[in-house]
PDB file of N, CA, C and O in Angstrom:
ATOM      1  N   MET A   1      41.655 -21.925 -18.573  1.00  0.00           N
ATOM      2  CA  MET A   1      41.860 -20.529 -18.674  1.00  0.00           C
ATOM      3  C   MET A   1      40.548 -19.776 -18.928  1.00  0.00           C
ATOM      4  O   MET A   1      40.441 -18.599 -18.585  1.00  0.00           O
ATOM      5  N   THR A   2      39.594 -20.410 -19.496  1.00  0.00           N
ATOM      6  CA  THR A   2      38.331 -19.721 -19.763  1.00  0.00           C
ATOM      7  C   THR A   2      37.535 -19.481 -18.498  1.00  0.00           C
ATOM      8  O   THR A   2      36.705 -18.572 -18.470  1.00  0.00           O
ATOM      9  N   GLY A   3      37.751 -20.252 -17.458  1.00  0.00           N
ATOM     10  CA  GLY A   3      37.010 -20.093 -16.223  1.00  0.00           C
ATOM     11  C   GLY A   3      37.733 -19.240 -15.185  1.00  0.00           C
ATOM     12  O   GLY A   3      37.189 -19.029 -14.101  1.00  0.00           O
ATOM     13  N   ASP A   4      38.922 -18.745 -15.465  1.00  0.00           N
ATOM     14  CA  ASP A   4      39.691 -17.983 -14.490  1.00  0.00           C
ATOM     15  C   ASP A   4      39.032 -16.660 -14.112  1.00  0.00           C
ATOM     16  O   ASP A   4      39.093 -16.261 -12.949  1.00  0.00           O
ATOM     17  N   HIS A   5      38.427 -15.993 -15.031  1.00  0.00           N
ATOM     18  CA  HIS A   5      37.842 -14.683 -14.729  1.00  0.00           C
ATOM     19  C   HIS A   5      36.568 -14.802 -13.889  1.00  0.00           C
ATOM     20  O   HIS A   5      36.123 -13.811 -13.311  1.00  0.00           O
ATOM     21  N   ASP A   6      35.992 -15.959 -13.813  1.00  0.00           N
ATOM     22  CA  ASP A   6      34.769 -16.147 -13.035  1.00  0.00           C
ATOM     23  C   ASP A   6      35.048 -16.400 -11.549  1.00  0.00           C
ATOM     24  O   ASP A   6      34.168 -16.180 -10.716  1.00  0.00           O
ATOM     25  N   LYS A   7      36.251 -16.855 -11.204  1.00  0.00           N
ATOM     26  CA  LYS A   7      36.536 -17.241  -9.827  1.00  0.00           C
ATOM     27  C   LYS A   7      36.505 -16.052  -8.872  1.00  0.00           C
ATOM     28  O   LYS A   7      35.925 -16.160  -7.792  1.00  0.00           O
ATOM     29  N   GLY A   8      37.101 -14.937  -9.228  1.00  0.00           N
ATOM     30  CA  GLY A   8      37.166 -13.779  -8.352  1.00  0.00           C
ATOM     31  C   GLY A   8      35.838 -13.053  -8.249  1.00  0.00           C
ATOM     32  O   GLY A   8      35.537 -12.492  -7.195  1.00  0.00           O
ATOM     33  N   GLY A   9      35.047 -13.041  -9.282  1.00  0.00           N
ATOM     34  CA  GLY A   9      33.792 -12.306  -9.297  1.00  0.00           C
ATOM     35  C   GLY A   9      32.643 -13.045  -8.654  1.00  0.00           C
ATOM     36  O   GLY A   9      31.567 -12.472  -8.483  1.00  0.00           O
ATOM     37  N   GLY A  10      32.834 -14.286  -8.295  1.00  0.00           N
ATOM     38  CA  GLY A  10      31.754 -15.067  -7.711  1.00  0.00           C
ATOM     39  C   GLY A  10      31.282 -14.522  -6.380  1.00  0.00           C
ATOM     40  O   GLY A  10      30.079 -14.451  -6.128  1.00  0.00           O
ATOM     41  N   ARG A  11      32.201 -14.142  -5.537  1.00  0.00           N
ATOM     42  CA  ARG A  11      31.843 -13.613  -4.221  1.00  0.00           C
ATOM     43  C   ARG A  11      31.206 -12.236  -4.331  1.00  0.00           C
ATOM     44  O   ARG A  11      30.215 -11.949  -3.659  1.00  0.00           O
ATOM     45  N   ALA A  12      31.769 -11.393  -5.173  1.00  0.00           N
ATOM     46  CA  ALA A  12      31.210 -10.045  -5.337  1.00  0.00           C
ATOM     47  C   ALA A  12      29.806 -10.141  -5.922  1.00  0.00           C
ATOM     48  O   ALA A  12      28.908  -9.402  -5.519  1.00  0.00           O
ATOM     49  N   GLY A  13      29.624 -11.034  -6.853  1.00  0.00           N
ATOM     50  CA  GLY A  13      28.301 -11.232  -7.438  1.00  0.00           C
ATOM     51  C   GLY A  13      27.299 -11.740  -6.418  1.00  0.00           C
ATOM     52  O   GLY A  13      26.130 -11.357  -6.438  1.00  0.00           O
ATOM     53  N   ALA A  14      27.761 -12.602  -5.528  1.00  0.00           N
ATOM     54  CA  ALA A  14      26.885 -13.131  -4.482  1.00  0.00           C
ATOM     55  C   ALA A  14      26.498 -12.037  -3.508  1.00  0.00           C
ATOM     56  O   ALA A  14      25.354 -11.983  -3.057  1.00  0.00           O
ATOM     57  N   ARG A  15      27.460 -11.143  -3.171  1.00  0.00           N
ATOM     58  CA  ARG A  15      27.153 -10.024  -2.260  1.00  0.00           C
ATOM     59  C   ARG A  15      26.127  -9.089  -2.881  1.00  0.00           C
ATOM     60  O   ARG A  15      25.205  -8.626  -2.209  1.00  0.00           O
ATOM     61  N   VAL A  16      26.295  -8.817  -4.165  1.00  0.00           N
ATOM     62  CA  VAL A  16      25.352  -7.941  -4.855  1.00  0.00           C
ATOM     63  C   VAL A  16      23.976  -8.594  -4.889  1.00  0.00           C
ATOM     64  O   VAL A  16      22.962  -7.926  -4.684  1.00  0.00           O
ATOM     65  N   LYS A  17      23.941  -9.886  -5.145  1.00  0.00           N
ATOM     66  CA  LYS A  17      22.675 -10.610  -5.190  1.00  0.00           C
ATOM     67  C   LYS A  17      22.009 -10.618  -3.814  1.00  0.00           C
ATOM     68  O   LYS A  17      20.799 -10.421  -3.707  1.00  0.00           O
ATOM     69  N   ASP A  18      22.804 -10.848  -2.759  1.00  0.00           N
ATOM     70  CA  ASP A  18      22.261 -10.830  -1.401  1.00  0.00           C
ATOM     71  C   ASP A  18      21.740  -9.446  -1.046  1.00  0.00           C
ATOM     72  O   ASP A  18      20.676  -9.314  -0.442  1.00  0.00           O
ATOM     73  N   SER A  19      22.486  -8.422  -1.419  1.00  0.00           N
ATOM     74  CA  SER A  19      22.073  -7.053  -1.147  1.00  0.00           C
ATOM     75  C   SER A  19      20.748  -6.742  -1.855  1.00  0.00           C
ATOM     76  O   SER A  19      19.848  -6.125  -1.286  1.00  0.00           O
ATOM     77  N   ARG A  20      20.660  -7.180  -3.092  1.00  0.00           N
ATOM     78  CA  ARG A  20      19.424  -6.950  -3.858  1.00  0.00           C
ATOM     79  C   ARG A  20      18.252  -7.695  -3.227  1.00  0.00           C
ATOM     80  O   ARG A  20      17.147  -7.163  -3.129  1.00  0.00           O
ATOM     81  N   GLN A  21      18.503  -8.927  -2.802  1.00  0.00           N
ATOM     82  CA  GLN A  21      17.460  -9.720  -2.149  1.00  0.00           C
ATOM     83  C   GLN A  21      16.986  -9.037  -0.863  1.00  0.00           C
ATOM     84  O   GLN A  21      15.790  -9.003  -0.575  1.00  0.00           O
ATOM     85  N   ASP A  22      17.935  -8.494  -0.097  1.00  0.00           N
ATOM     86  CA  ASP A  22      17.575  -7.809   1.145  1.00  0.00           C
ATOM     87  C   ASP A  22      16.731  -6.570   0.861  1.00  0.00           C
ATOM     88  O   ASP A  22      15.745  -6.315   1.552  1.00  0.00           O
ATOM     89  N   ARG A  23      17.116  -5.801  -0.153  1.00  0.00           N
ATOM     90  CA  ARG A  23      16.343  -4.598  -0.509  1.00  0.00           C
ATOM     91  C   ARG A  23      14.945  -4.969  -0.973  1.00  0.00           C
ATOM     92  O   ARG A  23      13.973  -4.316  -0.594  1.00  0.00           O
ATOM     93  N   LEU A  24      14.835  -6.007  -1.786  1.00  0.00           N
ATOM     94  CA  LEU A  24      13.521  -6.446  -2.256  1.00  0.00           C
ATOM     95  C   LEU A  24      12.656  -6.943  -1.108  1.00  0.00           C
ATOM     96  O   LEU A  24      11.459  -6.661  -1.053  1.00  0.00           O
ATOM     97  N   LYS A  25      13.268  -7.686  -0.193  1.00  0.00           N
ATOM     98  CA  LYS A  25      12.536  -8.201   0.961  1.00  0.00           C
ATOM     99  C   LYS A  25      11.995  -7.050   1.805  1.00  0.00           C
ATOM    100  O   LYS A  25      10.841  -7.074   2.234  1.00  0.00           O
ATOM    101  N   LEU A  26      12.836  -6.044   2.038  1.00  0.00           N
ATOM    102  CA  LEU A  26      12.425  -4.881   2.817  1.00  0.00           C
ATOM    103  C   LEU A  26      11.319  -4.105   2.099  1.00  0.00           C
ATOM    104  O   LEU A  26      10.351  -3.676   2.727  1.00  0.00           O
ATOM    105  N   ALA A  27      11.463  -3.928   0.788  1.00  0.00           N
ATOM    106  CA  ALA A  27      10.450  -3.200   0.020  1.00  0.00           C
ATOM    107  C   ALA A  27       9.112  -3.939   0.049  1.00  0.00           C
ATOM    108  O   ALA A  27       8.061  -3.313   0.182  1.00  0.00           O
ATOM    109  N   LEU A  28       9.146  -5.250  -0.074  1.00  0.00           N
ATOM    110  CA  LEU A  28       7.909  -6.035  -0.028  1.00  0.00           C
ATOM    111  C   LEU A  28       7.254  -5.955   1.342  1.00  0.00           C
ATOM    112  O   LEU A  28       6.030  -5.873   1.441  1.00  0.00           O
ATOM    113  N   ARG A  29       8.052  -5.979   2.388  1.00  0.00           N
ATOM    114  CA  ARG A  29       7.514  -5.889   3.743  1.00  0.00           C
ATOM    115  C   ARG A  29       6.847  -4.528   3.966  1.00  0.00           C
ATOM    116  O   ARG A  29       5.756  -4.456   4.531  1.00  0.00           O
ATOM    117  N   GLU A  30       7.504  -3.447   3.521  1.00  0.00           N
ATOM    118  CA  GLU A  30       6.931  -2.109   3.664  1.00  0.00           C
ATOM    119  C   GLU A  30       5.651  -1.975   2.844  1.00  0.00           C
ATOM    120  O   GLU A  30       4.683  -1.359   3.291  1.00  0.00           O
ATOM    121  N   ASN A  31       5.647  -2.549   1.651  1.00  0.00           N
ATOM    122  CA  ASN A  31       4.459  -2.515   0.799  1.00  0.00           C
ATOM    123  C   ASN A  31       3.300  -3.248   1.466  1.00  0.00           C
ATOM    124  O   ASN A  31       2.164  -2.774   1.433  1.00  0.00           O
ATOM    125  N   LEU A  32       3.577  -4.389   2.066  1.00  0.00           N
ATOM    126  CA  LEU A  32       2.537  -5.152   2.745  1.00  0.00           C
ATOM    127  C   LEU A  32       1.970  -4.364   3.923  1.00  0.00           C
ATOM    128  O   LEU A  32       0.756  -4.342   4.127  1.00  0.00           O
ATOM    129  N   LYS A  33       2.843  -3.718   4.698  1.00  0.00           N
ATOM    130  CA  LYS A  33       2.381  -2.907   5.825  1.00  0.00           C
ATOM    131  C   LYS A  33       1.481  -1.782   5.345  1.00  0.00           C
ATOM    132  O   LYS A  33       0.436  -1.517   5.941  1.00  0.00           O
ATOM    133  N   ARG A  34       1.891  -1.114   4.256  1.00  0.00           N
ATOM    134  CA  ARG A  34       1.095  -0.010   3.719  1.00  0.00           C
ATOM    135  C   ARG A  34      -0.265  -0.493   3.229  1.00  0.00           C
ATOM    136  O   ARG A  34      -1.281   0.157   3.475  1.00  0.00           O
ATOM    137  N   ARG A  35      -0.289  -1.621   2.542  1.00  0.00           N
ATOM    138  CA  ARG A  35      -1.555  -2.156   2.028  1.00  0.00           C
ATOM    139  C   ARG A  35      -2.478  -2.591   3.153  1.00  0.00           C
ATOM    140  O   ARG A  35      -3.691  -2.399   3.065  1.00  0.00           O
ATOM    141  N   LYS A  36      -1.923  -3.174   4.210  1.00  0.00           N
ATOM    142  CA  LYS A  36      -2.748  -3.569   5.359  1.00  0.00           C
ATOM    143  C   LYS A  36      -3.334  -2.347   6.035  1.00  0.00           C
ATOM    144  O   LYS A  36      -4.499  -2.352   6.435  1.00  0.00           O
ATOM    145  N   SER A  37      -2.535  -1.301   6.165  1.00  0.00           N
ATOM    146  CA  SER A  37      -3.009  -0.066   6.779  1.00  0.00           C
ATOM    147  C   SER A  37      -4.133   0.548   5.949  1.00  0.00           C
ATOM    148  O   SER A  37      -5.137   1.000   6.499  1.00  0.00           O
ATOM    149  N   GLN A  38      -3.969   0.566   4.633  1.00  0.00           N
ATOM    150  CA  GLN A  38      -5.012   1.094   3.756  1.00  0.00           C
ATOM    151  C   GLN A  38      -6.284   0.265   3.871  1.00  0.00           C
ATOM    152  O   GLN A  38      -7.384   0.816   3.899  1.00  0.00           O
ATOM    153  N   ALA A  39      -6.140  -1.055   3.937  1.00  0.00           N
ATOM    154  CA  ALA A  39      -7.313  -1.935   4.045  1.00  0.00           C
ATOM    155  C   ALA A  39      -8.036  -1.684   5.366  1.00  0.00           C
ATOM    156  O   ALA A  39      -9.267  -1.671   5.408  1.00  0.00           O
ATOM    157  N   ARG A  40      -7.277  -1.484   6.446  1.00  0.00           N
ATOM    158  CA  ARG A  40      -7.902  -1.182   7.738  1.00  0.00           C
ATOM    159  C   ARG A  40      -8.671   0.130   7.666  1.00  0.00           C
ATOM    160  O   ARG A  40      -9.763   0.248   8.223  1.00  0.00           O
ATOM    161  N   GLY A  41      -8.106   1.104   6.988  1.00  0.00           N
ATOM    162  CA  GLY A  41      -8.785   2.388   6.841  1.00  0.00           C
ATOM    163  C   GLY A  41     -10.075   2.258   6.057  1.00  0.00           C
ATOM    164  O   GLY A  41     -11.080   2.882   6.397  1.00  0.00           O
ATOM    165  N   ARG A  42     -10.051   1.452   5.014  1.00  0.00           N
ATOM    166  CA  ARG A  42     -11.273   1.248   4.224  1.00  0.00           C
ATOM    167  C   ARG A  42     -12.326   0.507   5.035  1.00  0.00           C
ATOM    168  O   ARG A  42     -13.516   0.801   4.919  1.00  0.00           O
ATOM    169  N   GLU A  43     -11.904  -0.446   5.852  1.00  0.00           N
ATOM    170  CA  GLU A  43     -12.854  -1.188   6.692  1.00  0.00           C
ATOM    171  C   GLU A  43     -13.492  -0.265   7.718  1.00  0.00           C
ATOM    172  O   GLU A  43     -14.685  -0.382   8.001  1.00  0.00           O
ATOM    173  N   ASP A  44     -12.710   0.650   8.278  1.00  0.00           N
ATOM    174  CA  ASP A  44     -13.242   1.588   9.260  1.00  0.00           C
ATOM    175  C   ASP A  44     -14.307   2.477   8.636  1.00  0.00           C
ATOM    176  O   ASP A  44     -15.351   2.714   9.243  1.00  0.00           O
ATOM    177  N   VAL A  45     -14.051   2.967   7.439  1.00  0.00           N
ATOM    178  CA  VAL A  45     -15.010   3.830   6.755  1.00  0.00           C
ATOM    179  C   VAL A  45     -16.263   3.036   6.385  1.00  0.00           C
ATOM    180  O   VAL A  45     -17.378   3.540   6.518  1.00  0.00           O
ATOM    181  N   ALA A  46     -16.085   1.808   5.926  1.00  0.00           N
ATOM    182  CA  ALA A  46     -17.226   0.980   5.531  1.00  0.00           C
ATOM    183  C   ALA A  46     -18.067   0.585   6.744  1.00  0.00           C
ATOM    184  O   ALA A  46     -19.285   0.446   6.631  1.00  0.00           O
ATOM    185  N   SER A  47     -17.438   0.407   7.888  1.00  0.00           N
ATOM    186  CA  SER A  47     -18.184  -0.015   9.065  1.00  0.00           C
ATOM    187  C   SER A  47     -18.976   1.131   9.690  1.00  0.00           C
ATOM    188  O   SER A  47     -19.897   0.885  10.469  1.00  0.00           O
ATOM    189  N   GLU A  48     -18.630   2.386   9.361  1.00  0.00           N
ATOM    190  CA  GLU A  48     -19.380   3.516   9.903  1.00  0.00           C
ATOM    191  C   GLU A  48     -20.828   3.508   9.428  1.00  0.00           C
ATOM    192  O   GLU A  48     -21.744   3.810  10.193  1.00  0.00           O
ATOM    193  N   GLY A  49     -21.021   3.166   8.183  1.00  0.00           N
ATOM    194  CA  GLY A  49     -22.368   3.116   7.637  1.00  0.00           C
ATOM    195  C   GLY A  49     -22.876   4.492   7.271  1.00  0.00           C
ATOM    196  O   GLY A  49     -22.262   5.499   7.626  1.00  0.00           O
ATOM    197  N   PRO A  50     -23.979   4.544   6.573  1.00  0.00           N
ATOM    198  CA  PRO A  50     -24.495   5.825   6.094  1.00  0.00           C
ATOM    199  C   PRO A  50     -25.034   6.718   7.209  1.00  0.00           C
ATOM    200  O   PRO A  50     -25.025   7.939   7.056  1.00  0.00           O
ATOM    201  N   GLU A  51     -25.497   6.162   8.312  1.00  0.00           N
ATOM    202  CA  GLU A  51     -26.053   6.993   9.381  1.00  0.00           C
ATOM    203  C   GLU A  51     -24.974   7.786  10.095  1.00  0.00           C
ATOM    204  O   GLU A  51     -25.276   8.808  10.712  1.00  0.00           O
ATOM    205  N   ASP A  52     -23.728   7.346  10.029  1.00  0.00           N
ATOM    206  CA  ASP A  52     -22.647   8.047  10.703  1.00  0.00           C
ATOM    207  C   ASP A  52     -22.020   9.146   9.858  1.00  0.00           C
ATOM    208  O   ASP A  52     -21.319  10.008  10.388  1.00  0.00           O
ATOM    209  N   SER A  53     -22.259   9.128   8.571  1.00  0.00           N
ATOM    210  CA  SER A  53     -21.627  10.120   7.706  1.00  0.00           C
ATOM    211  C   SER A  53     -22.626  11.195   7.313  1.00  0.00           C
ATOM    212  O   SER A  53     -23.796  10.915   7.055  1.00  0.00           O
ATOM    213  N   LEU A  54     -22.152  12.408   7.274  1.00  0.00           N
ATOM    214  CA  LEU A  54     -22.994  13.525   6.865  1.00  0.00           C
ATOM    215  C   LEU A  54     -22.619  13.928   5.453  1.00  0.00           C
ATOM    216  O   LEU A  54     -21.439  14.016   5.112  1.00  0.00           O
ATOM    217  N   ASP A  55     -23.622  14.168   4.644  1.00  0.00           N
ATOM    218  CA  ASP A  55     -23.371  14.726   3.326  1.00  0.00           C
ATOM    219  C   ASP A  55     -24.462  15.743   3.013  1.00  0.00           C
ATOM    220  O   ASP A  55     -25.411  15.888   3.783  1.00  0.00           O
ATOM    221  N   ASP A  56     -24.339  16.438   1.907  1.00  0.00           N
ATOM    222  CA  ASP A  56     -25.263  17.511   1.566  1.00  0.00           C
ATOM    223  C   ASP A  56     -26.698  17.022   1.395  1.00  0.00           C
ATOM    224  O   ASP A  56     -27.642  17.767   1.662  1.00  0.00           O
ATOM    225  N   ARG A  57     -26.865  15.810   0.964  1.00  0.00           N
ATOM    226  CA  ARG A  57     -28.225  15.316   0.727  1.00  0.00           C
ATOM    227  C   ARG A  57     -29.024  15.191   2.016  1.00  0.00           C
ATOM    228  O   ARG A  57     -30.251  15.289   1.978  1.00  0.00           O
ATOM    229  N   SER A  58     -28.382  14.982   3.136  1.00  0.00           N
ATOM    230  CA  SER A  58     -29.106  14.845   4.390  1.00  0.00           C
ATOM    231  C   SER A  58     -29.516  16.193   4.963  1.00  0.00           C
ATOM    232  O   SER A  58     -30.250  16.244   5.950  1.00  0.00           O
ATOM    233  N   LEU A  59     -29.061  17.277   4.366  1.00  0.00           N
ATOM    234  CA  LEU A  59     -29.346  18.609   4.876  1.00  0.00           C
ATOM    235  C   LEU A  59     -30.494  19.290   4.132  1.00  0.00           C
ATOM    236  O   LEU A  59     -30.731  20.484   4.316  1.00  0.00           O
ATOM    237  N   ASP A  60     -31.201  18.543   3.301  1.00  0.00           N
ATOM    238  CA  ASP A  60     -32.289  19.178   2.551  1.00  0.00           C
ATOM    239  C   ASP A  60     -33.479  19.468   3.469  1.00  0.00           C
ATOM    240  O   ASP A  60     -33.563  18.963   4.588  1.00  0.00           O
ATOM    241  N   ASP A  61     -34.391  20.294   2.963  1.00  0.00           N
ATOM    242  CA  ASP A  61     -35.527  20.676   3.809  1.00  0.00           C
ATOM    243  C   ASP A  61     -36.545  19.547   3.907  1.00  0.00           C
ATOM    244  O   ASP A  61     -36.437  18.547   3.198  1.00  0.00           O
ATOM    245  N   ALA A  62     -37.516  19.703   4.770  1.00  0.00           N
ATOM    246  CA  ALA A  62     -38.503  18.658   5.046  1.00  0.00           C
ATOM    247  C   ALA A  62     -39.398  18.382   3.852  1.00  0.00           C
ATOM    248  O   ALA A  62     -40.032  17.328   3.793  1.00  0.00           O
ATOM    249  N   GLY A  63     -39.466  19.301   2.900  1.00  0.00           N
ATOM    250  CA  GLY A  63     -40.314  19.105   1.724  1.00  0.00           C
ATOM    251  C   GLY A  63     -39.722  18.147   0.720  1.00  0.00           C
ATOM    252  O   GLY A  63     -40.373  17.823  -0.273  1.00  0.00           O
ATOM    253  N   GLY A  64     -38.522  17.690   0.944  1.00  0.00           N
ATOM    254  CA  GLY A  64     -37.916  16.726   0.019  1.00  0.00           C
ATOM    255  C   GLY A  64     -37.220  17.403  -1.154  1.00  0.00           C
ATOM    256  O   GLY A  64     -36.791  16.732  -2.092  1.00  0.00           O
ATOM    257  N   ASN A  65     -37.108  18.710  -1.108  1.00  0.00           N
ATOM    258  CA  ASN A  65     -36.423  19.427  -2.188  1.00  0.00           C
ATOM    259  C   ASN A  65     -34.921  19.323  -2.035  1.00  0.00           C
ATOM    260  O   ASN A  65     -34.396  19.085  -0.947  1.00  0.00           O
ATOM    261  N   GLU A  66     -34.249  19.507  -3.151  1.00  0.00           N
ATOM    262  CA  GLU A  66     -32.794  19.492  -3.128  1.00  0.00           C
ATOM    263  C   GLU A  66     -32.288  20.707  -2.356  1.00  0.00           C
ATOM    264  O   GLU A  66     -32.914  21.765  -2.417  1.00  0.00           O
ATOM    265  N   PRO A  67     -31.186  20.590  -1.637  1.00  0.00           N
ATOM    266  CA  PRO A  67     -30.635  21.755  -0.948  1.00  0.00           C
ATOM    267  C   PRO A  67     -30.105  22.767  -1.957  1.00  0.00           C
ATOM    268  O   PRO A  67     -29.710  22.404  -3.065  1.00  0.00           O
ATOM    269  N   ARG A  68     -30.100  24.031  -1.566  1.00  0.00           N
ATOM    270  CA  ARG A  68     -29.577  25.067  -2.456  1.00  0.00           C
ATOM    271  C   ARG A  68     -28.075  24.951  -2.527  1.00  0.00           C
ATOM    272  O   ARG A  68     -27.410  24.586  -1.558  1.00  0.00           O
ATOM    273  N   ARG A  69     -27.555  25.270  -3.693  1.00  0.00           N
ATOM    274  CA  ARG A  69     -26.099  25.197  -3.887  1.00  0.00           C
ATOM    275  C   ARG A  69     -25.531  26.534  -4.220  1.00  0.00           C
ATOM    276  O   ARG A  69     -24.322  26.660  -4.416  1.00  0.00           O
TER     277      ARG A  69
END
């Protein structure tokens, strides 16, 4: 009699567990895709190098003075 209440809930518990596993699997897959995309973006920026990027320091005058702000 002590095990009677567990018999009916076994299937429902398994469905909930499977559903949770599916959600976690999907979330992990989406997270991996996002992280790979971010890593690709960082690699693209790093591969450009300093000669490809413009910043305020490259716009100073020929005398080597700081640009006006």
